MARKOLTOR-643327 format. One record per residue: x, y, z of N, C-alpha, C, CB in turn; residue in three letters. Coordinates in steps of 0.001 Angstrom, whole numbers, padded with zeros to 6 digits, always signed. Each point is the difference from the previous one (the first is absolute). Last residue first. Glycine has a CB too. Layout:
<nodes>
XYZXYZXYZXYZAla...
</nodes>
This chain:
<nodes>
+119590+134720+096815+000505+001236-000520+001426+000219+000513-002346+000947-000123Met-002179-004574-000325+001417+000055+000277+000571+001282-000588+000152-002522+000023Glu-005212+001362+001739+000786+000437-001093+001383+000056+000346-001810+001201-000828Leu-003031-003672+002598+001234+000433+000409+000902+000404-001229-000281-001475+002064Val-005096+000684-000578+000821+000044-001177+001327+000621+000362-002013+000150-001489Leu-002693-002687+003992+001223+000870+000098+000817-000101-001289+000083-000315+002528Pro-005325-000682-001265+001035-000362-000950+001200+000995+000160-001777-000979-001638Leu-003129-000948+004095+001151+001009+000183+001077-000592-000955-000509+000730+002605Ile-005117-001160-001922+001156-000574-000556+001121+000926+000080-001345-001336-001438Val-002549+002075+005092+000309+000106-001439+001174-000932-000463-000823+002397+000136Pro-002604-001854+004093+001181-000858-000401+000207+000041-001427-000372-001484+001840Arg-002052+004462+002669-000077-000412-001397+001243-000866-000293-001325+002125-000680Arg-000134+000689+004711-000493-001419-000026-000217-000404-001464-001150+000234+002303Glu+002983+004006-000388-001303+000019-000601-000511-001392-000336+000538+002230-000886Ile+003412-001399+003749-000620+001337-000113-001392-000041-000732+002365+000995-000036Thr+000370-005034+000792-000196+000678+001364-000850+001302-000170+002301-000926+000850Lys-000921-001537-004665-000968-000847+000749-000328+000737+001292+000915-002201-000988Asn+002414+004082-001814-001316+000116-000616-001115-000720+000869+001170+000108-002316Phe+003352-000471+003714-000479+001382+000054-001348+000134-000477+002193+000753-000283Phe+000049-004996-000098-000331+000295+001351-000646+001443+000182+001911-001582+000653Arg-000183+000378-004801-001149-000873+000215-000542+000268+001412+000934-001786-001599Arg+003020+003905+000244-001186+000628-000522-001264-000809+000248+001428+001047-001699Leu+002718-002745+003176-000281+001224+000711-001213+000636-000476+002312+000296+000378Val-000606-004218-002602-000363-000285+001365-000495+001278+000726+001694-001890+000010Arg-000025+002184-004471-001314-000643+000102-000436-000144+001450+000460-001228-002123Arg+003829+002900+001544-000979+000971-000533-001376-000613+000055+001722+001039-001516Val+001952-003880+002512-000217+001019+001029-001099+000981-000385+002387-000224+000649Glu-001069-002843-003893-000686-000724+001127-000261+000952+001118+001110-002153-000592Leu+001470+003657-003018-001477-000198-000437-000745-000653+001116+000603-000257-002443Lys+004109+000734+003135-000686+001306-000042-001486-000135-000338+002159+001048-000688Val+000472-004847+000334-000131+000393+001346-000692+001278+000167+001957-001216+000447Glu-000765-000171-004708-001037-000917+000499-000356+000351+001481+000853-001852-001595Asn+002839+003949-000624-001208+000601-000378-001259-000803+000557+001235+000909-002079Trp+003750+000039+003962-000768-001218-000366-001438+000453-000328+001451-001550+001521Asp+001627+004596+000151+000538-000340-001345-000620-001352-000510+002219+001244+000568Thr-003132+000427+003808-000555+000974-000939+000517-000273-001429-000151+001718+001872Met+001621-004223+001908-001367-000418-000397-000543+000968-001022-000414-001040+002252Ala+004682+001919-000434+000036-001213-000774-001403-000441-000509+002020-000655+001346Glu-001605+004414+001528+000534+000267-001368+000017-001208-000836+001370+001765+000890Thr-004993-001703+003128+001471+000041-000172+000407+000357-001386+000205-001675+001740Ser-004819+003357+000534+000517-001215-000668+001476+000208-000208-002209-000499-001167Val-000777+003811+003005+000441-000930+000977+000624-001251-000666-001784+000873+001565Leu-000188+002576-004105+001086+000665+000668+000552-000975+001054-001022+002332-000413Ala-002889-003416-001964+001289-000310-000902+001108+000649+000754-001181-000027-002361Leu-002970+000885+004227+000272-001394+000153+001291-000404-000694-002434-000396+000172Thr+000692+004828-000452+000432-000230+001407+000403-001463+000160-001554+001832+000866Asp-000293-000527-005105+001371+000579+000263+000459-000327+001369-000440+001856-001544Leu-003913-003165+000500+000921-000795-000728+001436+000485+000162-001819-000504-001588Val-001720+002906+003486+000194-001266+000745+001000-000816-000756-002342+000018+000942Val+001134+004025-002905+000892+000256+001150+000213-001361+000814-000856+002523+000139Lys-002222-002547-003810+001378+000193-000460+001001+000165+001194-000938+001083-002121Arg-003645-001239+003027+000438-001332-000351+001480+000092-000485-002426-000719-000623Ala+000248+004772+001508+000314-000752+001335+000510-001403-000394-001871+001266+001399Glu+000512+001263-004902+001268+000546+000510+000343-000659+001276-000409+002168-001081Glu-003677-003151-000920+001081-000654-000716+001380+000539+000492-001549-000314-002031Leu-002286+002322+003853+000020-001409+000382+001222-000697-000665-002573-000006+000244Tyr+001663+004392-001571+000543+000033+001360+000123-001447+000570-001039+002332+000356Gln-000940-001610-004678+001447+000282-000011+000601-000055+001447-000342+001469-002091Gln-004320-002333-000030+000620-000875+001116+001530+000341+000035-001767-002005-000322Ser-001514+003743-002907-000625+000188+001208+000728-000658+001141-002064+000195-001231Asp+003506-000759-003213-000119+001455+000205-000618+000375+001280-000155+000235-002354Asp+000664-004887+001090+001212+000660+000332-000079+001479+000185+001024-001757-001171Glu-004529-002316+002097+000121+001000-000992+001204+000957+000356-002547-000185-000478Phe+002489-005084+001890-000577+001336+000467+000200+000950-001117+000491-000384+002460Val-000475-004161-003666+000220-000157+001447-000569+001255+000668+002122-001456-000316Phe-001763+000474-004519-001048-000787+000564+000124-000065+001472-000134-001286-002045Gly+004485+002702+000203-001083-000210-000983-001063-000871+000683+001606+000183-002030Arg+003201+003096+003287-001115-000886+000403-001013-000132-001165+000296+000694+002461Ser+005220+000543-001126-001050+000248-000994-001096-001000+000314+001626+000854-001820Val+003047+001571+004194-001117-000990+000156-001081+000328-000962+000506-000342+002408Ile+005166+001159-001525-001202+000503-000590-001059-001094+000150+001281+001502-001643Asp+003515-000716+004500-000944-000782-000697-001216+000797-000525+000773-001877+001406Pro+003382+003496-002727-001225-000526+000507+000071-000160+001541-000381-001172-002222Gly+004926+001271-000216-001198+000475-000575-001201-000725+000693+001220+000502-002232Tyr+003275-001177+003649+000229+001207-000754-001180+000480-000782+002286-000676-000116Ile-000388-002696+004450-001186+000334-000862+000196+001316-000623-001516-001308+001419Ile+005489-002301+000057-000766+001224+000368-001146+000201-000933+002038+001047+000919Asp+001475-004562-000977-001268-000335+000499-000842+001184+000409+001001-002073+000692Gly+003564+001469-002832-000122+000425+001341-001264-000369+000699+001417+001750-000654Ser-000616-002999-003941+001277-000263+000742-000211+000285+001455+001397+000586-002001Val-004875+000010-001279+000326-001388+000054+001307-000328+000697-001274-000191-002037Gln-002583+004183+002630+001451-000164-000432+000411-001445+000158+000570+002369+000693Asn-005829-001069-001340+001067-000256+001025+001358-000074-000667-001629-001258+001455Ile-003888+002775-002035+001239-000003-000759+001061-000044+001055-000911+001297-002026Gly-004679-002598+001640+001141+000444+000865+001266-000095-000818-001138-000783+002142Ile-004725+000436-002163+001247+000173-000847+001144+000607+000833-001437+000335-002091Ile-003638-003072+002679+000981+000810+000625+001307-000036-000768-001108-000399+002177Val-004556-000648-002836+001295-000100-000476+001000+000944+000742-001023-000674-002184Val-004123-001728+002924+000799+001090+000384+001483-000394-000540-001575+000644+002176Val-004069-002101-002966+001461-000277-000056+000755+001214+000354-000315-001700-001734Met-005078-000772+002549+000902+000871-000700+001422-000272+000069-001603+001530+000360Gly-002635-003861+001373+000846+000816+000810+000930+001000-000586-000201-001804+001313Asp-003079-001265-003590-000533+000320+001294+000781+001010+000779-000890-002205-000007Glu+002310+000524-004255-001308+000609-000200-000582+000445+001295-000359-001394-001976Ser+004537-000985+001970+000107+001389-000544-001375+000711-000150+002075-000751-001235Leu-002079-003731+002697+000602+000762+001003+000134+001469-000521+001226-002090+000917His-002694-001097-003904-000984+000168+001013+000456+001037+001076-000755-002388-000443Lys+003886+000900-002735-000879+000883-000602-001205+000370+000924+000751-000965-002197Arg+002429-002319+003595+000591+001325-000072-000918+001069-000551+002131-001123-000268Asp-003492-003357+000180-000046+000489+001355+000592+001368+000102+000114-002301+000818Lys+000087+000092-004900-001437+000367+000277-000057+000572+001364-000928-001805-001477Leu+005058-000077+000258-000289+001238-000785-001402+000544+000311+001524-000830-001845Val-000418-003345+003669+000844+001067+000636-000260+001323-000701+001805-001682+000629Val-003933-002280-002396-000653+000546+001291+000847+001060+000630-001078-002201+000436Asn+001996+001665-005728-000251-000956+001152-000653+000681+001151+001962-001323-000655Gly-001382+001823-004942-000120+000796+001202-000479-000892+001129-000479+002082-001340Val+000845-003580-003183+001387+000304+000478+000006+000849+001262+000791-000116-002358Asp-004511-001546-000652+000377-000922+001065+001323+000326+000547-001329-001727-001020Gly+000597+003982-003346-001090-000984+000465+000618-000763+001024-001191-000200-002152Val+002293+005222-000463+000449-001065+000817-001184-000920+000490+001945+001506+000686Gly-002037+002678-003148+000296-001046-000873+000498-001299+000717+000498+001783-001680Lys-003351+001473+004446+000599+000451-001260+000207-001179-000913+001128+001905+001157Gly-002585-003914+002643+000416+001366+000356+000800+000453-001219+000068-000383+002608Asp-003234-003827-000494+000417+000505-001215+000290+001512+000194-001338-001790-001272Val+000626-003013+004405+000092+001472-000058+000652+000492-001259+000111+000032+002439Phe-002787-004636-000759+001227+000421-000717-000148+001531-000199+000333-002324-001232Val-002624-001705+004685-000019+001310-000704+001261+000262-000556-001636+000864+001421Arg+000686-005992-000728-000322+001186+000773+000046+001242-000888+000918-001093+002072Gly+002137-003714-002268-001363+000475-000290-000321+001298+000855-000736-002463-000541Thr+004962-001406-001296-000390+001193+000638-001423+000502-000324+002383+000507-000012Asn-001090-005763-000132+000356+001214-000772-000510+001239+000856-000175-001272-002374Val+001549-004421+002887-000731+001257+000504+000411+001111-000768-000159-000791+002244His-000105-005034-002775+000708+001231-000065-000845+001105+000707+001155-000744-002189Asp-002645-003898+001887+001396-000108-000492+000863+001281-000030-000906-001812-001331Val-003612-001092+003535+000487+001281-000090+001492-000168-000442-001684+000940+001792Ile-002189-004699-002976+000906+000376+000959+000471+001589-000236+000729-002622+000172Cys-003894-002222-001853+000128+001456+000019+000861+000504+001110-002191+000125-001006Ala+000288-004880-002048+000799+000543+001017-000014+001558-000184+001459-002170+000132Glu-003281-001396-003072-000694-000130+001323+000776+000653+001102-001004-002125-000740Asp+002076+003708-004031-000746-001108+000171-000777-000042+001316+001618-001060-001447Gly+001038+004996+001528+000519-001050-000950-000754-001324+000281+002362+001111-000110Ser-001898+004673+001492-000911-001235-000064+000509-000938-001067-002036+001329+000742Phe+004135+002945+002514+000148-000786-001222-000933-001322+000128+002522+000937-000350Leu-002019+004453+002488-000435-001388+000219+000109-000822-001255-001536+000782+001761Ile+003640+003914+000818-000242-000562-001280-000384-001585+000243+001716+001802-001200Val-002076+002975+004444+000375-001414-000184-000334-000482-001332-000320-000388+002328Asp-000791+004789-000734+001262-000112-000611+000465-001477-000241+000510+002201+001079Gly-004204-000929+002619+000343+000803-001184+001392-000124-000468-001644+001514+000724Asn+000082-005674+001909-000202+001428+000333+000312+000712-001287+000612-000196+002515Val-002387-005209-001258+000921+000907-000628-000298+001477+000447+000205-001629-001996Ala-001320-003879+002705-000128+001229+000761+001039+000989-000472-000899-001251+001977Leu-001775-003336-003944+001263+000819-000126-000288+001248+000802+000686-000887-002365Ile-002645-004273+002130-000329+001352+000491+001219+000802+000060-001883-000827+001301Cys+001984-003844-002325-000528+000764-001188-000621+001359+000417-000468-002217-001176Arg+002409-000875+004367+001089+000261-000943-000501+000706-001298+001200-002040+000940Glu-004273+000550+002483+000780+001065+000453+001032+000369-001002-000428-000693+002272Lys-004119-001445-003944+001122-000382+000742+000890+001228+000347-000127-002268-001113Pro-005250+002427+000782+001129+000307-000920+001297-000351+000743-001302+001899-001205Thr-003194-002432+003169+000477-001085-000951+001099+000361-000824-002142-000792-000066Gly-000306+003255+003666-001071-000519-000917+000586-000850-001091-001387+002007+000452Val+004134+000032+002971-001052-000696+000764-001076-000617-000973+000391+001631+001993Lys+003159+001075-003656+000478-001371+000348-001084-000729+000753+002396+000774+000105Gln-003148+003683-001249+000082-000805-001238+000381-001406+000380+000652+002003-001400Ala-000453+001194+004850-001399-000355-000312-000095-000901-001190-000730+002138+000941Leu+004905-000343+000218-000460-001062+000965-001408-000468-000245+001494+000975+001671Gln+000205+002622-004155+000616-001246-000449-000373-001111+000957+001911+001250-001059Ala-003421+003068+002200-000701-000510-001270+000577-001341-000394-000412+002365-000834His+002562-000169+004403-001290-000589+000377-000828-000526-001134+000038+001509+001850Lys+004118+000706-002691+000171-001286+000696-001293-000636+000393+002126+000813+000822Val-002161+003462-002775+000265-000909-000998+000180-001498+000751+001142+002013-001588Leu-001953+001732+004271-001259-000372-000783+000347-001107-000974-000957+002366+000169His+004480-000352+002233-000849-000941+000856-001277-000418-000688+000900+001087+002041Arg+001904+002101-004135+000649-001327-000117-000845-000962+000873+002412+001002-000393Tyr-005274+003007-001492+001342-000084+000711+000461-001450+000020-000548+002012+001485Glu-002758-000585-005494+000008+000031+001457+001383+000012+000568-002127-001173-000023Gly+001094-000926-004733-000774+001073+000614+000028-000087+001521-001465+000047-002018His+002238-004649-000775+000389+001503-000294-000954+000861+000742+000893-000469-002342Val+000788-005194+001883-000729+001073+000638+000463+001404-000374-000370-001566+001823Pro+000652-003184-004452+000899+001130+000401-000887+001070+000671+001686-000447-001950Val-001888-005166+000272-000660+001152+000606+001044+000994+000462-001944-001425+000716Phe+000981-003130-004408+000974+000751+000897-000797+001212+000533+002181-000722-001349Phe-004714-002291-000882+001085-000900+000102+001080+000666+000835-000571-001073-002215Arg-004769+001987+002915+001196+000470-000734+001071-001049+000193-000575+002476+000312Pro-004723-002172+000399+000961-001082+000107+001306+000361-000719-001896-001654+000143Lys-002691+003910+000166+001093+000126-001035+000942-001094+000064-000174+002366+000080Val-003477-002212+003022-000569+000087-001321+001110-000037-001103-001947+001326+000994Leu+003067-001251+003629-000638-001222-000292-000576-000045-001450-000500-000185+002463Asn+002371+004174-000775+001045-001018-000094-000571-001321-000481+001259+001133+001831His-004287+002269-000734+000742+000373-001210+001078-001118-000303-000385+002564+000497Leu-001864-002708+003667-000853-000400-001144+000624+000194-001343-001889+000557+001370Leu+004142+001039+002499-000002-001544-000101-000855-000484-001124+000334-000180+002442Lys-000412+004741-001536+001320-000388-000610+000117-001564-000109+001101+002148+000999Leu-004733-000364+001295-000111+000401-001441+001189-000447-000785-001336+001967+000640Glu+001301-002266+003978-000846-001076-000536-000174+000216-001524-001235-000246+002258Glu+003763+003472+000234+000643-001264-000129-000843-001129-000625+001288+000724+001934Gln-002443+004301-003283+000178-000695+001257+000643-001342-000210-001957+001180+000916Ser+002637+003255-004168-000852-001226+000204+000323-000554+001386-000058-000570-002525Ala+000450+005838+001096+000695-001225+000020-000863-001188+000361+001969+001292+000553His-003130+003542-000684+000226-000458-001365+000751-001363-000082+000035+002427-000668Gly-003684-000367+004479+001445-000288-000291+000106-000417-001521+000472-000784+002512Ser-004050+003924+000361+000032-001098-000896+001479-000137-000409-002450+000351-000823Val-000807+002342+004740+001281-000304-000619-000121-001166-000829+001188+000962+001817His-004070+002993+001598+000026-001087-001067+001337-000159-000499-002263+000452-000683Val-000344+002845+004005+000882-001116+000414-000140-001177-001015-000229+000691+002495Glu-000458+004701-003610-000678-001152+000515+000970-001150+000304-002020+000707-001282Ser+003385+003396-000463-001218+000530+000409-000778-001153+000610+000043+001830-001767Val+004231-002480+000022+000157+001189+000642-001282+000582+000637+001842+000318-001558Lys-001357-004316-001363+000457-000180+001321+000097+001195+000886+001123-001781-000944Glu-004778+001782-003031+001383-000496+000102+000427+000018+001417+000539+000807-002263His-004938+000119-001396+000308-000429+001315+001408-000604+000021-002452-000388+000470Ile-000827+003828-003744+001183-000805+000118+000298-000241+001545+000922+000959-002287Val-005071+000398-001423+000346+000141+001357+001187-001020+000288-002461+000772+000629Glu+001134+001863-005497+000051-001212+000830+000341+000329+001476+000704-001316-002052Ala-001022+004251-002069-001169-000086+000962+000021-001260+000828-001361+001317-001588Gly+004751+000359-001700-001203-000615-000677-001170-000350+000965+001603-000947-001697Arg+002499+003097+003209-000498+000811-001088-001243-000564-000717+002328+000749-000264Arg-000049-003241+003601-000768+000987+000586-000647+000881-001058+001471-000101+001986Tyr+001599-003117-003425-001260-000569+000527-000948+001048+000508+001234-002019+000600Leu+003120+003327-001699-000780-000223-001244-001336-000662+000380+002145-000248-001421His+000965+000887+004901-000544+001268-000476-000846-000153-001217+001935+001108+000932Asn+000412-004831+000787-001209+000362+000814-000574+001282-000501+000912-001145+002017Met
</nodes>
Protein backbone atom coordinates (compact mmCIF):
# COMPACT_ATOMS: atom_id res chain seq x y z
CA UNK A 1 0.00 0.00 0.00
CA UNK A 2 2.87 2.39 0.73
CA UNK A 3 4.23 1.90 -2.78
CA UNK A 4 0.78 2.62 -4.25
CA UNK A 5 0.50 5.82 -2.24
CA UNK A 6 3.96 6.88 -3.43
CA UNK A 7 2.67 6.58 -6.99
CA UNK A 8 -0.31 8.81 -6.29
CA UNK A 9 -2.95 6.12 -6.04
CA UNK A 10 -5.98 6.34 -3.78
CA UNK A 11 -6.05 3.11 -1.76
CA UNK A 12 -9.31 1.77 -0.36
CA UNK A 13 -8.97 -1.09 2.12
CA UNK A 14 -10.90 -2.67 4.97
CA UNK A 15 -9.47 -0.36 7.65
CA UNK A 16 -10.81 2.79 6.01
CA UNK A 17 -13.90 1.41 4.31
CA UNK A 18 -16.28 -1.53 4.71
CA UNK A 19 -14.83 -3.59 1.90
CA UNK A 20 -13.53 -7.15 1.91
CA UNK A 21 -12.43 -9.52 -0.81
CA UNK A 22 -11.78 -13.14 0.11
CA UNK A 23 -8.90 -15.04 -1.39
CA UNK A 24 -10.90 -18.27 -1.09
CA UNK A 25 -13.34 -19.61 -3.65
CA UNK A 26 -17.01 -19.99 -2.81
CA UNK A 27 -18.70 -23.41 -2.81
CA UNK A 28 -20.31 -22.79 -6.20
CA UNK A 29 -16.94 -21.86 -7.68
CA UNK A 30 -15.42 -25.03 -6.23
CA UNK A 31 -18.24 -27.10 -7.74
CA UNK A 32 -17.58 -25.51 -11.13
CA UNK A 33 -13.88 -26.35 -10.89
CA UNK A 34 -14.65 -29.96 -9.98
CA UNK A 35 -17.02 -30.30 -12.93
CA UNK A 36 -14.45 -28.82 -15.32
CA UNK A 37 -11.47 -30.86 -14.10
CA UNK A 38 -13.30 -34.11 -13.22
CA UNK A 39 -10.42 -35.41 -11.04
CA UNK A 40 -9.76 -39.13 -10.76
CA UNK A 41 -8.72 -38.63 -7.12
CA UNK A 42 -9.30 -35.68 -4.84
CA UNK A 43 -7.14 -34.62 -1.87
CA UNK A 44 -8.43 -31.46 -0.16
CA UNK A 45 -5.67 -29.14 1.08
CA UNK A 46 -5.46 -25.85 2.98
CA UNK A 47 -7.46 -24.91 6.04
CA UNK A 48 -8.41 -26.55 9.30
CA UNK A 49 -9.49 -30.20 9.46
CA UNK A 50 -13.17 -29.22 9.36
CA UNK A 51 -12.51 -27.35 6.11
CA UNK A 52 -10.93 -30.44 4.58
CA UNK A 53 -13.92 -32.57 5.57
CA UNK A 54 -16.38 -30.09 4.08
CA UNK A 55 -14.39 -29.84 0.84
CA UNK A 56 -14.29 -33.65 0.52
CA UNK A 57 -18.06 -33.78 1.08
CA UNK A 58 -18.55 -31.16 -1.62
CA UNK A 59 -16.44 -33.21 -4.06
CA UNK A 60 -18.61 -36.25 -3.39
CA UNK A 61 -21.76 -34.23 -4.11
CA UNK A 62 -20.51 -33.41 -7.61
CA UNK A 63 -19.59 -36.98 -8.49
CA UNK A 64 -16.22 -37.94 -7.03
CA UNK A 65 -16.58 -41.36 -5.30
CA UNK A 66 -16.01 -41.33 -1.56
CA UNK A 67 -13.24 -43.94 -1.79
CA UNK A 68 -11.34 -41.59 -4.14
CA UNK A 69 -11.50 -38.64 -1.76
CA UNK A 70 -8.36 -38.90 0.37
CA UNK A 71 -8.63 -36.94 3.61
CA UNK A 72 -5.02 -36.44 4.68
CA UNK A 73 -3.23 -34.23 7.19
CA UNK A 74 0.31 -32.91 7.25
CA UNK A 75 2.74 -35.81 7.26
CA UNK A 76 0.43 -38.44 5.78
CA UNK A 77 2.01 -40.42 2.92
CA UNK A 78 -0.45 -41.17 0.11
CA UNK A 79 0.20 -44.06 -2.28
CA UNK A 80 -1.39 -43.86 -5.73
CA UNK A 81 -1.56 -47.14 -7.62
CA UNK A 82 -3.69 -47.49 -10.73
CA UNK A 83 -7.26 -46.82 -9.73
CA UNK A 84 -6.56 -46.94 -6.01
CA UNK A 85 -5.14 -44.49 -3.49
CA UNK A 86 -4.65 -44.78 0.25
CA UNK A 87 -2.65 -43.43 3.18
CA UNK A 88 0.22 -45.83 3.86
CA UNK A 89 2.49 -44.02 6.31
CA UNK A 90 3.05 -40.89 8.36
CA UNK A 91 6.23 -38.85 8.67
CA UNK A 92 7.17 -36.12 11.12
CA UNK A 93 6.43 -32.62 9.88
CA UNK A 94 6.49 -29.08 11.22
CA UNK A 95 9.17 -26.72 12.39
CA UNK A 96 12.68 -28.09 12.87
CA UNK A 97 14.79 -26.12 15.34
CA UNK A 98 18.44 -25.71 14.32
CA UNK A 99 20.67 -24.87 17.29
CA UNK A 100 24.41 -24.73 16.60
CA UNK A 101 25.34 -28.04 15.00
CA UNK A 102 22.25 -29.76 16.33
CA UNK A 103 19.25 -30.18 14.04
CA UNK A 104 15.95 -31.09 15.65
CA UNK A 105 17.55 -32.27 18.90
CA UNK A 106 16.09 -29.47 21.03
CA UNK A 107 12.62 -30.40 22.22
CA UNK A 108 9.73 -28.57 23.82
CA UNK A 109 11.01 -29.12 27.36
CA UNK A 110 14.33 -27.40 26.60
CA UNK A 111 12.60 -24.55 24.80
CA UNK A 112 10.23 -24.12 27.75
CA UNK A 113 13.22 -23.92 30.12
CA UNK A 114 14.90 -21.33 27.90
CA UNK A 115 11.74 -19.25 27.83
CA UNK A 116 11.50 -19.48 31.62
CA UNK A 117 15.13 -18.42 32.01
CA UNK A 118 14.72 -15.49 29.62
CA UNK A 119 11.65 -14.19 31.44
CA UNK A 120 12.41 -14.87 35.11
CA UNK A 121 16.16 -15.44 35.41
CA UNK A 122 18.04 -17.99 37.48
CA UNK A 123 19.15 -18.42 41.07
CA UNK A 124 21.92 -20.87 42.00
CA UNK A 125 22.18 -21.93 45.65
CA UNK A 126 25.52 -23.48 46.66
CA UNK A 127 25.60 -25.45 49.91
CA UNK A 128 28.42 -27.53 51.40
CA UNK A 129 27.19 -30.34 53.68
CA UNK A 130 29.12 -32.84 55.76
CA UNK A 131 28.28 -36.17 54.17
CA UNK A 132 28.37 -37.97 57.52
CA UNK A 133 26.75 -35.60 60.03
CA UNK A 134 24.60 -33.60 57.64
CA UNK A 135 25.89 -30.31 59.08
CA UNK A 136 26.14 -27.27 56.82
CA UNK A 137 29.81 -26.32 56.67
CA UNK A 138 29.66 -23.94 53.72
CA UNK A 139 27.09 -21.45 52.48
CA UNK A 140 24.48 -21.27 51.39
CA UNK A 141 25.83 -18.90 48.74
CA UNK A 142 23.20 -17.46 46.41
CA UNK A 143 24.20 -16.43 42.89
CA UNK A 144 21.67 -14.63 40.70
CA UNK A 145 21.61 -14.21 36.92
CA UNK A 146 18.80 -12.28 35.25
CA UNK A 147 16.79 -12.25 38.49
CA UNK A 148 18.04 -9.35 40.61
CA UNK A 149 21.22 -7.28 40.38
CA UNK A 150 23.41 -8.72 43.10
CA UNK A 151 25.32 -5.50 43.93
CA UNK A 152 22.06 -3.69 44.68
CA UNK A 153 20.25 -6.62 46.24
CA UNK A 154 22.67 -7.96 48.84
CA UNK A 155 20.23 -7.38 51.68
CA UNK A 156 17.44 -9.19 49.84
CA UNK A 157 19.67 -12.14 48.95
CA UNK A 158 20.84 -12.26 52.56
CA UNK A 159 17.20 -12.58 53.64
CA UNK A 160 16.79 -15.44 51.16
CA UNK A 161 19.94 -17.07 52.55
CA UNK A 162 18.56 -16.82 56.09
CA UNK A 163 15.26 -18.39 54.95
CA UNK A 164 17.19 -21.36 53.55
CA UNK A 165 19.24 -21.76 56.74
CA UNK A 166 16.15 -21.58 58.97
CA UNK A 167 14.38 -24.18 56.85
CA UNK A 168 17.29 -26.62 56.74
CA UNK A 169 17.74 -26.26 60.52
CA UNK A 170 14.37 -27.98 60.91
CA UNK A 171 15.29 -30.86 58.60
CA UNK A 172 16.29 -34.13 60.27
CA UNK A 173 19.88 -35.38 60.15
CA UNK A 174 18.84 -38.33 58.00
CA UNK A 175 17.18 -36.03 55.47
CA UNK A 176 20.20 -33.70 55.41
CA UNK A 177 22.37 -36.54 54.13
CA UNK A 178 19.90 -37.10 51.28
CA UNK A 179 20.99 -34.53 48.69
CA UNK A 180 17.75 -34.83 46.70
CA UNK A 181 15.72 -34.05 49.81
CA UNK A 182 17.86 -31.00 50.53
CA UNK A 183 17.44 -29.73 46.97
CA UNK A 184 13.66 -30.15 47.15
CA UNK A 185 13.49 -28.19 50.41
CA UNK A 186 15.67 -25.38 49.04
CA UNK A 187 13.56 -25.08 45.89
CA UNK A 188 10.32 -25.16 47.85
CA UNK A 189 11.23 -22.50 50.41
CA UNK A 190 12.88 -20.12 47.93
CA UNK A 191 10.05 -20.45 45.41
CA UNK A 192 7.59 -19.47 48.13
CA UNK A 193 9.86 -16.65 49.42
CA UNK A 194 10.44 -15.08 46.00
CA UNK A 195 6.77 -15.32 45.03
CA UNK A 196 5.62 -13.80 48.32
CA UNK A 197 8.13 -10.93 48.41
CA UNK A 198 8.53 -9.81 44.78
CA UNK A 199 6.17 -12.13 42.86
CA UNK A 200 8.86 -13.60 40.63
CA UNK A 201 9.46 -17.22 39.71
CA UNK A 202 13.12 -17.71 38.72
CA UNK A 203 14.65 -21.06 37.88
CA UNK A 204 16.16 -22.30 41.17
CA UNK A 205 19.17 -24.61 40.92
CA UNK A 206 20.44 -25.94 44.26
CA UNK A 207 24.01 -27.23 44.14
CA UNK A 208 24.90 -29.50 47.09
CA UNK A 209 28.60 -30.19 47.68
CA UNK A 210 29.66 -33.27 49.64
CA UNK A 211 32.36 -32.21 52.09
